C-alpha positions in Angstrom: 7.3 93.9 -43.9 5.8 91.3 -41.5 7.3 89.2 -38.8 5.9 85.7 -39.0 6.0 82.7 -36.7 8.3 80.0 -38.2 6.7 78.5 -41.3 3.7 80.8 -41.7 5.1 83.3 -44.2 4.9 81.1 -47.3 1.3 80.2 -46.6 0.3 83.8 -45.8 1.9 85.0 -49.0 0.4 82.2 -51.1 -3.1 82.9 -49.8 -2.9 86.6 -50.7 -1.3 86.0 -54.1 -4.0 83.4 -54.9 -6.8 85.8 -53.9 -5.4 88.5 -56.1 -4.5 86.2 -59.1 -8.2 85.4 -59.9 -9.2 89.0 -60.5 -5.9 89.7 -62.3 -6.5 86.8 -64.6 -9.9 88.2 -65.5 -8.4 91.6 -66.0 -5.8 90.2 -68.3 -8.4 88.3 -70.3 -10.5 91.5 -70.7 -7.4 93.5 -71.7 -6.5 90.9 -74.3 -10.1 90.8 -75.7 -10.2 94.6 -75.9 -6.7 94.8 -77.5 -5.5 96.8 -74.5 -2.2 96.3 -72.7 -2.0 94.3 -69.5 0.4 96.5 -67.7 1.3 96.5 -64.0 1.4 100.4 -64.0 -2.2 100.5 -65.1 -3.5 98.3 -62.3 -4.4 98.9 -58.7 -5.9 96.7 -56.1 -9.1 98.8 -56.1 -9.4 98.3 -59.9 -9.7 94.6 -59.3 -13.2 95.3 -58.0 -14.1 95.7 -61.7 -13.1 92.1 -62.3 -15.0 90.2 -59.6 -12.5 90.9 -56.9 -14.7 92.5 -54.2 -14.8 89.5 -51.9 -11.2 88.6 -52.5 -10.1 92.1 -51.7 -12.1 92.0 -48.4 -10.2 88.8 -47.5 -6.8 90.4 -48.5 -7.5 93.4 -46.4 -8.5 91.2 -43.5 -5.2 89.3 -43.9 -3.2 92.5 -43.9 -5.0 93.9 -40.9 -4.3 90.8 -38.9 -0.6 91.1 -39.5 0.0 94.8 -39.1 -1.7 97.7 -37.4 0.3 100.2 -39.5 -1.4 101.5 -42.6 1.9 102.2 -44.4 3.0 98.6 -43.8 -0.3 97.3 -45.1 -0.1 99.5 -48.2 3.4 98.5 -49.0 2.6 94.9 -48.5 -0.4 95.1 -50.8 1.7 96.6 -53.5 4.2 93.7 -53.0 1.6 91.0 -53.2 -0.2 92.6 -56.1 3.1 92.6 -58.0 3.7 88.9 -57.2 0.2 88.0 -58.4 0.6 90.1 -61.5 4.0 88.4 -62.3 2.4 85.0 -61.8 -0.6 85.7 -64.1 1.6 87.4 -66.7 4.1 84.5 -66.9 3.4 82.9 -70.3 3.3 79.3 -69.1 1.1 80.2 -66.1 -1.2 82.1 -68.4 -1.5 79.1 -70.7 -2.4 76.9 -67.8 -4.9 79.4 -66.5 -6.5 79.6 -70.0 -6.7 75.8 -70.2 -8.4 75.6 -66.8 -10.8 78.4 -67.7 -11.7 76.8 -71.0 -12.4 73.5 -69.3 -14.6 75.1 -66.7 -16.5 77.2 -69.2 -17.1 74.4 -71.7 -17.7 71.6 -69.3 -21.0 70.5 -67.9 -19.8 69.6 -64.4 -20.8 71.9 -61.6 -17.5 71.0 -59.8 -14.0 70.3 -60.8 -11.9 68.0 -58.6 -8.4 69.0 -57.4 -7.0 66.1 -59.5 -8.7 67.3 -62.7 -7.4 70.8 -62.1 -3.9 69.5 -61.5 -3.9 67.5 -64.7 -5.1 70.5 -66.7 -2.5 72.8 -65.1 0.3 70.4 -65.6 -0.5 69.5 -69.2 
């Protein structure tokens, strides 16, 4: 895929996976509420626009353009990162943590959540 300067690959990959994970979490929630399967084969990056992923996809495409001029490499990389994000969201313990955090945000009155609060929720 890409050739990174020493130490940058993990941060690059984590940024892209994080950007995709939010929309995938919303897609999973909608699928569960509708009694539909949450299946990797039914998803595409473009479908994430239906789940609030427009701005995140713009950032993902910017990342991919900055690391490769070749469309095929960008397409293959996007599939790879989408799979990593899907696997993260679809992991049972990760999903429970995502649900706890979402519940806290939706039922709380605070307009912001601190990093420490999020860490406690995610680790519990």
